VMD Tcl script that draws the C-alpha trace (Angstrom):
set ca {
  {108.75 91.95 95.78}
  {111.53 91.01 98.29}
  {114.24 91.90 95.79}
  {112.93 95.48 95.51}
  {113.12 95.81 99.31}
  {116.79 94.56 99.40}
  {117.81 96.98 96.60}
  {116.20 99.78 98.38}
  {118.26 99.20 101.66}
  {121.55 98.44 99.54}
  {121.20 101.59 97.55}
  {120.70 103.80 100.47}
  {123.85 102.26 102.23}
  {126.11 102.60 99.04}
  {124.73 106.05 98.09}
  {125.16 107.64 101.67}
  {128.60 106.00 102.24}
  {130.19 107.14 99.01}
  {131.00 110.80 98.07}
  {128.96 112.41 95.35}
  {129.99 115.33 93.18}
  {127.20 117.45 94.85}
  {127.81 116.43 98.59}
  {130.21 114.77 100.86}
  {129.54 111.34 102.04}
  {128.00 110.79 105.66}
  {130.17 107.54 105.80}
  {129.25 103.84 106.44}
  {128.15 104.78 110.02}
  {125.83 107.52 108.91}
  {124.35 105.23 106.37}
  {123.81 102.32 108.80}
  {122.21 104.83 111.28}
  {119.83 106.02 108.64}
  {118.84 102.24 107.91}
  {118.39 101.82 111.70}
  {116.12 104.94 111.97}
  {114.12 104.14 108.90}
  {113.72 100.29 109.76}
  {109.97 99.63 109.77}
  {109.04 102.90 108.23}
  {111.05 103.57 105.14}
  {112.73 100.05 104.90}
  {111.66 96.63 105.39}
  {112.19 95.54 108.84}
  {113.82 92.11 108.07}
  {116.01 93.42 105.16}
  {117.41 96.28 107.40}
  {117.93 93.95 110.50}
  {119.96 91.56 108.09}
  {121.86 94.38 106.50}
  {122.79 95.89 109.80}
  {123.72 92.38 111.18}
  {126.06 91.93 107.93}
  {127.75 95.20 108.28}
  {128.31 94.78 112.05}
  {129.79 91.16 111.38}
  {127.15 89.45 113.50}
  {125.96 87.06 110.41}
  {127.45 86.12 106.99}
  {125.41 85.70 103.88}
  {125.86 81.98 104.31}
  {124.07 81.91 107.80}
  {121.27 84.27 106.75}
  {118.18 82.73 105.23}
  {117.01 84.19 101.84}
  {114.11 86.58 102.55}
  {110.87 84.95 101.40}
  {112.38 81.48 101.07}
  {112.97 78.62 103.48}
  {116.38 78.02 101.82}
  {119.60 79.04 102.99}
  {122.39 80.72 100.80}
}
mol new
graphics top color blue
foreach p $ca { graphics top sphere $p radius 0.5 }
foreach p [lrange $ca 0 end-1] q [lrange $ca 1 end] { graphics top cylinder $p $q radius 0.2 }
display resetview
């Protein structure tokens, strides 16, 4: 399911970039590094690529194709 792949990447970025009661955040840069390192191994390659592009300002949601679809957002 493409949705679960998207949620897994989004969850990693959100959870690693925010402080938790039991640990300090590694920040957005650290979270994006984790996605970069795990792309193709832990995280779907296409989802990771699009997420990194979004956070690095190289694309927008309206420019990205919906994964698994021929339609644009």
